[in-house]
N, CA, C and O atoms as CSV, one atom per row, in Angstrom:
chain,resi,resn,atom,element,x,y,z
A,1,MET,N,N,0.844,-1.187,0.000
A,1,MET,CA,C,0.000,0.000,0.000
A,1,MET,C,C,0.888,1.249,0.000
A,1,MET,O,O,1.936,1.281,0.645
A,2,ILE,N,N,0.459,2.249,-0.716
A,2,ILE,CA,C,1.209,3.497,-0.828
A,2,ILE,C,C,0.876,4.380,0.374
A,2,ILE,O,O,-0.299,4.566,0.692
A,3,PRO,N,N,1.909,4.933,1.055
A,3,PRO,CA,C,1.628,5.859,2.167
A,3,PRO,C,C,0.827,7.059,1.661
A,3,PRO,O,O,0.968,7.476,0.511
A,4,THR,N,N,-0.001,7.596,2.525
A,4,THR,CA,C,-0.871,8.713,2.158
A,4,THR,C,C,-0.094,9.867,1.539
A,4,THR,O,O,-0.553,10.483,0.578
A,5,GLU,N,N,1.088,10.162,2.090
A,5,GLU,CA,C,1.877,11.287,1.583
A,5,GLU,C,C,2.281,11.091,0.126
A,5,GLU,O,O,2.461,12.070,-0.598
A,6,LYS,N,N,2.426,9.853,-0.312
A,6,LYS,CA,C,2.880,9.574,-1.671
A,6,LYS,C,C,1.748,9.223,-2.621
A,6,LYS,O,O,1.979,9.071,-3.821
A,7,LEU,N,N,0.531,9.090,-2.112
A,7,LEU,CA,C,-0.588,8.639,-2.919
A,7,LEU,C,C,-0.928,9.615,-4.043
A,7,LEU,O,O,-1.143,9.202,-5.182
A,8,GLY,N,N,-0.978,10.903,-3.727
A,8,GLY,CA,C,-1.309,11.900,-4.748
A,8,GLY,C,C,-0.336,11.859,-5.909
A,8,GLY,O,O,-0.745,11.838,-7.070
A,9,GLU,N,N,0.940,11.849,-5.600
A,9,GLU,CA,C,1.950,11.816,-6.662
A,9,GLU,C,C,1.812,10.552,-7.504
A,9,GLU,O,O,1.918,10.602,-8.729
A,10,ALA,N,N,1.576,9.426,-6.850
A,10,ALA,CA,C,1.441,8.162,-7.576
A,10,ALA,C,C,0.242,8.194,-8.520
A,10,ALA,O,O,0.338,7.746,-9.663
A,11,CYS,N,N,-0.876,8.718,-8.051
A,11,CYS,CA,C,-2.074,8.794,-8.896
A,11,CYS,C,C,-1.868,9.721,-10.087
A,11,CYS,O,O,-2.222,9.374,-11.213
A,12,PHE,N,N,-1.300,10.889,-9.845
A,12,PHE,CA,C,-1.085,11.825,-10.939
A,12,PHE,C,C,-0.025,11.328,-11.914
A,12,PHE,O,O,-0.112,11.593,-13.113
A,13,SER,N,N,0.968,10.613,-11.413
A,13,SER,CA,C,1.978,10.020,-12.300
A,13,SER,C,C,1.336,8.971,-13.202
A,13,SER,O,O,1.626,8.892,-14.395
A,14,GLU,N,N,0.456,8.168,-12.604
A,14,GLU,CA,C,-0.246,7.153,-13.391
A,14,GLU,C,C,-1.110,7.805,-14.465
A,14,GLU,O,O,-1.092,7.385,-15.622
A,15,ASN,N,N,-1.866,8.832,-14.082
A,15,ASN,CA,C,-2.696,9.546,-15.050
A,15,ASN,C,C,-1.852,10.185,-16.143
A,15,ASN,O,O,-2.236,10.190,-17.313
A,16,LEU,N,N,-0.717,10.716,-15.760
A,16,LEU,CA,C,0.194,11.326,-16.732
A,16,LEU,C,C,0.621,10.298,-17.773
A,16,LEU,O,O,0.637,10.579,-18.972
A,17,ASN,N,N,0.964,9.113,-17.301
A,17,ASN,CA,C,1.426,8.059,-18.216
A,17,ASN,C,C,0.296,7.462,-19.048
A,17,ASN,O,O,0.513,7.084,-20.200
A,18,LEU,N,N,-0.904,7.372,-18.484
A,18,LEU,CA,C,-2.016,6.719,-19.179
A,18,LEU,C,C,-2.814,7.647,-20.093
A,18,LEU,O,O,-3.240,7.243,-21.174
A,19,PHE,N,N,-3.011,8.873,-19.663
A,19,PHE,CA,C,-3.997,9.716,-20.341
A,19,PHE,C,C,-3.447,10.988,-20.977
A,19,PHE,O,O,-4.193,11.704,-21.645
A,20,ALA,N,N,-2.187,11.284,-20.792
A,20,ALA,CA,C,-1.669,12.574,-21.275
A,20,ALA,C,C,-0.526,12.360,-22.244
A,20,ALA,O,O,0.337,11.505,-22.048
A,21,ASN,N,N,-0.548,13.156,-23.286
A,21,ASN,CA,C,0.525,13.123,-24.272
A,21,ASN,C,C,0.948,14.561,-24.543
A,21,ASN,O,O,0.137,15.390,-24.953
A,22,LEU,N,N,2.206,14.844,-24.314
A,22,LEU,CA,C,2.709,16.214,-24.460
A,22,LEU,C,C,2.472,16.765,-25.857
A,22,LEU,O,O,2.170,17.948,-26.014
A,23,LYS,N,N,2.605,15.919,-26.874
A,23,LYS,CA,C,2.476,16.404,-28.262
A,23,LYS,C,C,1.021,16.578,-28.695
A,23,LYS,O,O,0.692,17.543,-29.386
A,24,THR,N,N,0.153,15.657,-28.295
A,24,THR,CA,C,-1.222,15.737,-28.783
A,24,THR,C,C,-2.162,16.457,-27.824
A,24,THR,O,O,-3.141,17.061,-28.262
A,25,GLU,N,N,-1.882,16.404,-26.518
A,25,GLU,CA,C,-2.733,17.059,-25.520
A,25,GLU,C,C,-1.873,17.774,-24.483
A,25,GLU,O,O,-1.812,17.353,-23.328
A,26,PRO,N,N,-1.213,18.851,-24.891
A,26,PRO,CA,C,-0.299,19.521,-23.953
A,26,PRO,C,C,-1.008,20.080,-22.713
A,26,PRO,O,O,-0.408,20.140,-21.639
A,27,GLU,N,N,-2.273,20.487,-22.847
A,27,GLU,CA,C,-2.997,21.026,-21.682
A,27,GLU,C,C,-3.182,19.943,-20.615
A,27,GLU,O,O,-2.933,20.173,-19.432
A,28,LYS,N,N,-3.622,18.767,-21.051
A,28,LYS,CA,C,-3.838,17.665,-20.108
A,28,LYS,C,C,-2.499,17.218,-19.517
A,28,LYS,O,O,-2.406,16.931,-18.323
A,29,TYR,N,N,-1.468,17.160,-20.355
A,29,TYR,CA,C,-0.140,16.784,-19.867
A,29,TYR,C,C,0.337,17.776,-18.804
A,29,TYR,O,O,0.816,17.370,-17.745
A,30,ASN,N,N,0.206,19.070,-19.084
A,30,ASN,CA,C,0.642,20.097,-18.133
A,30,ASN,C,C,-0.179,20.052,-16.853
A,30,ASN,O,O,0.353,20.287,-15.769
A,31,LEU,N,N,-1.478,19.751,-16.967
A,31,LEU,CA,C,-2.321,19.638,-15.790
A,31,LEU,C,C,-1.814,18.536,-14.865
A,31,LEU,O,O,-1.599,18.771,-13.676
A,32,TYR,N,N,-1.624,17.335,-15.408
A,32,TYR,CA,C,-1.160,16.219,-14.584
A,32,TYR,C,C,0.264,16.439,-14.079
A,32,TYR,O,O,0.593,16.057,-12.956
A,33,LYS,N,N,1.092,17.043,-14.893
A,33,LYS,CA,C,2.471,17.333,-14.471
A,33,LYS,C,C,2.457,18.341,-13.322
A,33,LYS,O,O,3.206,18.194,-12.357
A,34,GLY,N,N,1.609,19.361,-13.425
A,34,GLY,CA,C,1.493,20.354,-12.358
A,34,GLY,C,C,0.930,19.754,-11.076
A,34,GLY,O,O,1.403,20.060,-9.981
A,35,LEU,N,N,-0.092,18.890,-11.215
A,35,LEU,CA,C,-0.660,18.233,-10.038
A,35,LEU,C,C,0.351,17.291,-9.390
A,35,LEU,O,O,0.398,17.165,-8.166
A,36,GLN,N,N,1.146,16.641,-10.208
A,36,GLN,CA,C,2.207,15.768,-9.691
A,36,GLN,C,C,3.223,16.599,-8.892
A,36,GLN,O,O,3.617,16.209,-7.792
A,37,ALA,N,N,3.640,17.728,-9.440
A,37,ALA,CA,C,4.594,18.601,-8.743
A,37,ALA,C,C,3.997,19.146,-7.451
A,37,ALA,O,O,4.689,19.219,-6.436
A,38,MET,N,N,2.718,19.530,-7.476
A,38,MET,CA,C,2.064,20.037,-6.279
A,38,MET,C,C,1.998,18.949,-5.206
A,38,MET,O,O,2.206,19.227,-4.025
A,39,SER,N,N,1.712,17.726,-5.611
A,39,SER,CA,C,1.663,16.620,-4.657
A,39,SER,C,C,3.026,16.378,-4.016
A,39,SER,O,O,3.113,16.100,-2.820
A,40,GLN,N,N,4.078,16.483,-4.802
A,40,GLN,CA,C,5.431,16.323,-4.257
A,40,GLN,C,C,5.724,17.406,-3.230
A,40,GLN,O,O,6.305,17.133,-2.179
A,41,THR,N,N,5.323,18.630,-3.534
A,41,THR,CA,C,5.537,19.746,-2.615
A,41,THR,C,C,4.758,19.542,-1.319
A,41,THR,O,O,5.284,19.777,-0.231
A,42,ILE,N,N,3.520,19.109,-1.434
A,42,ILE,CA,C,2.701,18.858,-0.250
A,42,ILE,C,C,3.315,17.745,0.592
A,42,ILE,O,O,3.299,17.816,1.821
A,43,GLU,N,N,3.853,16.720,-0.061
A,43,GLU,CA,C,4.513,15.642,0.676
A,43,GLU,C,C,5.691,16.167,1.492
A,43,GLU,O,O,5.837,15.831,2.667
A,44,VAL,N,N,6.524,16.988,0.868
A,44,VAL,CA,C,7.685,17.554,1.564
A,44,VAL,C,C,7.232,18.429,2.730
A,44,VAL,O,O,7.784,18.341,3.827
A,45,LEU,N,N,6.229,19.272,2.491
A,45,LEU,CA,C,5.716,20.138,3.562
A,45,LEU,C,C,5.141,19.313,4.715
A,45,LEU,O,O,5.348,19.651,5.881
A,46,SER,N,N,4.430,18.250,4.401
A,46,SER,CA,C,3.865,17.388,5.440
A,46,SER,C,C,4.956,16.766,6.297
A,46,SER,O,O,4.819,16.681,7.517
A,47,LEU,N,N,6.031,16.335,5.664
A,47,LEU,CA,C,7.148,15.751,6.413
A,47,LEU,C,C,7.813,16.789,7.312
A,47,LEU,O,O,8.183,16.490,8.448
A,48,HIS,N,N,7.963,18.015,6.799
A,48,HIS,CA,C,8.553,19.087,7.616
A,48,HIS,C,C,7.654,19.432,8.804
A,48,HIS,O,O,8.146,19.647,9.912
A,49,VAL,N,N,6.362,19.484,8.581
A,49,VAL,CA,C,5.426,19.767,9.674
A,49,VAL,C,C,5.512,18.666,10.725
A,49,VAL,O,O,5.519,18.946,11.924
A,50,HIS,N,N,5.578,17.431,10.283
A,50,HIS,CA,C,5.690,16.316,11.221
A,50,HIS,C,C,6.965,16.432,12.063
A,50,HIS,O,O,6.932,16.224,13.276
A,51,LYS,N,N,8.084,16.764,11.416
A,51,LYS,CA,C,9.347,16.934,12.150
A,51,LYS,C,C,9.245,18.080,13.152
A,51,LYS,O,O,9.727,17.962,14.279
A,52,LEU,N,N,8.625,19.182,12.753
A,52,LEU,CA,C,8.454,20.318,13.667
A,52,LEU,C,C,7.578,19.944,14.855
A,52,LEU,O,O,7.862,20.345,15.983
A,53,GLU,N,N,6.522,19.183,14.614
A,53,GLU,CA,C,5.664,18.753,15.707
A,53,GLU,C,C,6.431,17.873,16.691
A,53,GLU,O,O,6.266,17.997,17.905
A,54,MET,N,N,7.268,16.988,16.161
A,54,MET,CA,C,8.072,16.130,17.032
A,54,MET,C,C,9.049,16.958,17.861
A,54,MET,O,O,9.234,16.691,19.048
A,55,ARG,N,N,9.670,17.950,17.250
A,55,ARG,CA,C,10.602,18.818,17.987
A,55,ARG,C,C,9.878,19.603,19.068
A,55,ARG,O,O,10.376,19.730,20.186
A,56,LEU,N,N,8.703,20.130,18.737
A,56,LEU,CA,C,7.930,20.886,19.732
A,56,LEU,C,C,7.525,19.991,20.900
A,56,LEU,O,O,7.589,20.408,22.056
A,57,ASP,N,N,7.112,18.771,20.600
A,57,ASP,CA,C,6.767,17.839,21.678
A,57,ASP,C,C,7.966,17.576,22.573
A,57,ASP,O,O,7.843,17.549,23.798
A,58,SER,N,N,9.119,17.384,21.959
A,58,SER,CA,C,10.336,17.139,22.728
A,58,SER,C,C,10.685,18.345,23.599
A,58,SER,O,O,11.059,18.191,24.762
A,59,MET,N,N,10.562,19.541,23.034
A,59,MET,CA,C,10.863,20.749,23.796
A,59,MET,C,C,9.881,20.920,24.949
A,59,MET,O,O,10.273,21.319,26.046
A,60,ASN,N,N,8.613,20.620,24.708
A,60,ASN,CA,C,7.613,20.719,25.778
A,60,ASN,C,C,7.912,19.739,26.902
A,60,ASN,O,O,7.760,20.079,28.075
A,61,GLN,N,N,8.332,18.538,26.561
A,61,GLN,CA,C,8.688,17.555,27.588
A,61,GLN,C,C,9.874,18.042,28.410
A,61,GLN,O,O,9.887,17.904,29.633
A,62,LYS,N,N,10.870,18.610,27.738
A,62,LYS,CA,C,12.036,19.118,28.459
A,62,LYS,C,C,11.661,20.287,29.358
A,62,LYS,O,O,12.151,20.389,30.482
A,63,LEU,N,N,10.801,21.163,28.874
A,63,LEU,CA,C,10.346,22.286,29.707
A,63,LEU,C,C,9.576,21.790,30.922
A,63,LEU,O,O,9.729,22.326,32.020
A,64,ASP,N,N,8.755,20.775,30.729
A,64,ASP,CA,C,8.022,20.195,31.863
A,64,ASP,C,C,8.989,19.607,32.888
A,64,ASP,O,O,8.799,19.776,34.092
A,65,GLU,N,N,10.017,18.921,32.414
A,65,GLU,CA,C,11.015,18.343,33.315
A,65,GLU,C,C,11.739,19.435,34.099
A,65,GLU,O,O,11.966,19.296,35.300
A,66,ILE,N,N,12.098,20.516,33.419
A,66,ILE,CA,C,12.789,21.625,34.072
A,66,ILE,C,C,11.882,22.282,35.109
A,66,ILE,O,O,12.325,22.615,36.208
A,67,SER,N,N,10.611,22.465,34.753
A,67,SER,CA,C,9.697,23.144,35.684
A,67,SER,C,C,9.473,22.310,36.947
A,67,SER,O,O,9.245,22.874,38.017
A,68,TRP,N,N,9.533,20.997,36.847
A,68,TRP,CA,C,9.391,20.154,38.033
A,68,TRP,C,C,10.615,20.235,38.936
A,68,TRP,O,O,10.520,20.032,40.146
A,69,LYS,N,N,11.759,20.533,38.340
A,69,LYS,CA,C,12.998,20.594,39.114
A,69,LYS,C,C,13.200,21.938,39.807
A,69,LYS,O,O,13.982,22.044,40.752
A,70,LEU,N,N,12.497,22.957,39.337
A,70,LEU,CA,C,12.648,24.287,39.934
A,70,LEU,C,C,12.011,24.313,41.317
A,70,LEU,O,O,10.971,23.695,41.543
A,71,PRO,N,N,12.641,25.031,42.239
A,71,PRO,CA,C,12.027,25.148,43.575
A,71,PRO,C,C,10.750,25.984,43.489
A,71,PRO,O,O,10.658,26.885,42.655
A,72,PRO,N,N,9.784,25.698,44.328
A,72,PRO,CA,C,8.549,26.489,44.314
A,72,PRO,C,C,8.822,27.924,44.781
A,72,PRO,O,O,9.735,28.177,45.567
A,73,LYS,N,N,8.025,28.829,44.287
A,73,LYS,CA,C,8.194,30.245,44.671
A,73,LYS,C,C,7.392,30.559,45.892
A,73,LYS,O,O,7.407,31.696,46.365
């Protein structure tokens, strides 16, 4: 099974190969090529967001640990 992040690119790549011809239907070819590129960009952005969320979670855990170690005011 294709991971969700890669599904869009896979579908548009398949459509590009099956239904689009640069010489006879340049509009359809450009549409699928553009959608394929957009899907790749969304995949990269999703991975970056996931990494940022993991870093934020880690930082929050460290802050919680530090706050427990501080003496009460």
